[in-house]
C-alpha positions in Angstrom: 0.0 0.0 0.0 1.3 3.4 -0.8 0.3 6.3 1.4 -0.1 9.4 -0.8 -1.1 13.0 -0.7 -2.2 15.3 -3.5 -0.9 18.9 -3.7 -3.1 21.2 -6.0 -4.4 24.6 -5.8 -7.3 24.1 -8.2 -10.4 22.1 -6.3 -11.3 20.3 -9.5 -7.8 19.0 -10.2 -7.9 17.6 -6.5 -11.1 15.9 -7.3 -10.1 14.3 -10.2 -7.1 13.0 -8.5 -8.7 11.8 -5.5 -11.3 9.9 -7.9 -8.6 8.3 -9.7 -6.6 7.3 -6.3 -10.0 5.7 -5.1 -9.6 3.4 -8.2 -6.2 2.2 -7.5 -6.3 -0.6 -4.8 -2.9 -0.2 -3.8 -3.0 3.7 -3.3 -4.2 5.3 -0.1 -5.0 9.1 0.2 -4.0 10.4 3.5 -4.7 14.2 2.6 -5.8 16.7 -0.1 -3.6 19.7 0.3 -4.4 23.2 -1.4 -1.0 24.7 -1.1 2.5 23.6 -0.2 2.2 24.9 3.2 -0.6 22.2 4.0 1.8 19.6 2.5 4.6 20.2 4.7 2.4 19.9 7.7 0.9 16.5 6.7 4.8 15.3 6.0 5.8 16.5 9.5 2.7 14.3 11.1 2.3 11.3 8.9 4.5 8.8 7.0 3.9 9.5 3.2 5.3 7.3 0.2 4.0 9.2 -2.5 3.1 12.8 -3.5 1.1 14.0 -6.7 2.3 17.3 -7.0 1.3 20.4 -9.2 4.1 23.0 -9.9 2.6 26.4 -10.2 0.7 27.3 -7.0 0.5 30.5 -5.0 3.3 30.9 -2.4 5.5 28.3 -2.4 5.8 26.5 -6.0 6.1 22.9 -6.3 9.7 23.2 -7.3 10.5 25.0 -4.4 8.8 22.6 -1.9 10.4 19.9 -3.6 13.8 21.3 -3.1 13.1 22.1 0.6 12.7 18.6 1.6 15.6 17.0 3.4 13.7 13.5 3.1 11.9 13.2 -0.2 9.0 10.7 -0.9 8.3 9.3 -4.3 7.1 12.4 -6.3 5.0 12.7 -9.5 4.7 16.1 -10.8 1.2 16.7 -12.3 1.3 19.9 -14.2 -0.3 21.8 -17.1 3.3 22.9 -18.0 5.7 21.0 -20.3 8.7 23.2 -19.7 9.4 22.0 -16.2 10.6 18.3 -17.3 14.3 19.1 -16.9 14.0 20.4 -13.4 12.0 17.7 -12.6 14.5 15.2 -13.9 17.3 17.0 -12.0 15.3 16.6 -8.7 15.0 12.8 -9.4 11.0 12.9 -9.7 9.5 9.5 -10.9 7.2 10.7 -13.5 5.9 13.8 -15.1 2.3 13.7 -16.2 0.6 16.7 -18.3 -2.6 17.7 -17.8 -5.0 16.9 -19.2 -4.2 13.3 -18.8 -6.4 10.0 -18.9 -6.8 7.6 -16.2 -4.7 5.0 -18.2 -1.7 7.9 -17.7 -2.2 8.2 -14.2 -2.4 4.4 -13.7 1.1 4.1 -15.5 2.6 6.6 -12.8 1.0 4.8 -9.8 2.4 1.3 -11.2 5.9 3.0 -11.4 5.6 4.3 -8.1 4.4 0.9 -6.7 7.5 -1.0 -8.6 10.1 1.5 -7.0 9.0 1.1 -3.6 9.1 -2.5 -4.1 12.6 -2.4 -5.5 13.7 -0.1 -2.7 12.3 -2.4 0.2 14.1 -5.2 -1.2 17.3 -3.6 -0.8 20.3 -5.4 1.3 22.8 -3.8 3.3 26.0 -3.0 1.0 28.2 -5.4 2.4 25.9 -8.2 1.7 24.6 -7.2 -1.4 26.4 -8.6 -4.8 23.6 -8.4 -7.2 20.1 -6.8 -8.0 16.9 -7.9 -9.2 15.2 -6.1 -12.1 11.7 -6.9 -14.1 12.5 -7.3 -18.0 10.3 -8.5 -20.5 8.0 -9.8 -17.8 10.9 -11.6 -16.1 12.6 -11.2 -12.9 16.2 -11.1 -13.9 19.1 -11.2 -11.3 22.3 -9.1 -12.1 25.5 -9.6 -10.8 26.6 -6.2 -9.7 30.4 -6.7 -10.8 29.1 -7.1 -14.2 27.2 -3.7 -14.6 29.4 -1.4 -16.8 27.3 1.5 -16.7 23.5 2.4 -16.8 21.9 4.6 -19.0 18.8 6.5 -18.4 15.7 6.7 -21.0 12.4 8.5 -20.5 10.8 6.1 -18.9 13.1 3.1 -18.6 17.0 2.7 -17.9 19.2 0.1 -19.7 21.8 -1.6 -17.9 24.8 -2.6 -19.9 26.8 -5.6 -18.6 29.9 -7.3 -19.3 29.6 -10.2 -21.9 26.5 -9.2 -23.4 25.9 -7.1 -26.6 22.2 -6.1 -25.6 21.7 -4.3 -22.5 18.9 -5.1 -20.3 15.9 -2.7 -20.4 13.8 -2.1 -17.3 11.4 0.4 -16.2 13.1 2.3 -13.3 14.2 5.6 -12.5 18.0 6.6 -12.5 17.5 7.7 -8.7 16.0 3.8 -8.0 18.9 2.5 -9.6 21.5 4.6 -8.2 20.4 4.1 -4.5 20.4 0.1 -4.9 24.2 0.2 -6.2 27.0 0.0 -3.9 28.1 3.5 -2.9 32.1 4.2 -3.9 31.6 1.5 -6.7 29.3 3.3 -8.9 29.1 7.1 -9.6 26.7 9.4 -11.4 28.4 11.3 -14.1 25.2 12.8 -15.8 21.7 13.0 -15.5 21.6 10.3 -17.9 24.4 7.9 -16.9 25.8 6.0 -14.0 29.1 4.3 -14.4 30.9 1.4 -12.6 34.1 3.2 -11.0 36.5 0.1 -11.6 35.4 0.0 -15.3 36.9 3.8 -16.1 40.1 3.7 -18.0 40.9 7.3 -18.7 39.3 11.1 -18.2 39.6 13.7 -20.6 37.6 16.9 -21.5 34.6 15.8 -19.4 34.6 12.6 -21.3 35.0 9.4 -19.4 36.4 6.3 -21.4 35.0 2.9 -20.3 36.3 -0.6 -22.0 34.0 -0.1 -24.8 32.6 3.4 -24.8 32.6 6.8 -23.8 30.4 8.8 -20.9 29.8 12.4 -20.5 30.8 13.9 -17.5 28.5 17.0 -16.8 29.5 19.7 -14.6 26.3 19.4 -12.4 27.7 15.9 -11.2 31.6 16.9 -11.5 32.1 17.6 -7.8 30.3 14.5 -6.4 32.3 12.6 -8.9 35.9 13.7 -7.9 35.0 13.1 -4.3 34.6 9.3 -5.1 37.4 9.4 -7.9 41.1 10.0 -7.1 42.4 11.9 -10.1 46.0 11.1 -9.1 45.4 7.2 -9.2 44.6 7.7 -13.1 47.6 10.0 -14.1 
C-alpha cells in the first residue's frame, strides 16, 4: 500500500486526482492539500510514500517545495506546463504527467511508483549485496553487480549495460532508484542519464570518461561529487 497526498491549488484537479486514487487498490489517500504549506504539515505528522504534486501554485511552488525537503517521498509531478520536465529530472522526480491526462496515464505513474517502492524495500545492506533483481520483459532477472559497466537513462526506462552481453537489459526504473540500489563508491553518477562502475574507468579527458567499450559524458552538475569518489592522481 502506498500512502499518498495530492497537492494542487485547483479544487477540480484535487477532485479528479482523488477519484483516480480511489480506483487504484494499492493507493491510500491520506490528505488533499491546497498548497505546499498544508503538505509540509502533513509530512511532519504522517508517513507518506508518494506525492502527486502540482508545480505552479501560489506562495511556494511545487519546485520550491520539493527542493526544501531533506527526505523526499516518491514524487510525481502533475502539471499543465511541459517546460519543467528538465527540473523534475534533476530533482529525481519519478514521473511527469501533463494535464489533461487520462486515467490510463495516471495508472501508469502509480504502477511505476509501486514498482519503485518494492525495489527499494528489497535492498540489502551494502556489504551483503552483490546482485540486484530487475523486471525485464515480464521476467525477474538477477544481475551481478560486478558485471554492470554502466546504466543509461531513457525517458521511462533504464538500460543496464553488462559485461559479456551485446544487448543491455531494459527495465522500467528511474535513475534515482537504480542509483540508490548500487553500492556507494563502486558506482557514481556522471550525468543525468548515466551511472558508471568506477572499476570500469580507463581514462578521463575533457569531461569525457572512457570505459572499456564506450565513452560517457561528465557533466558540470555531477563533477564535484564524481571527484570526491574518484582520485585523479590514481589515473595519471
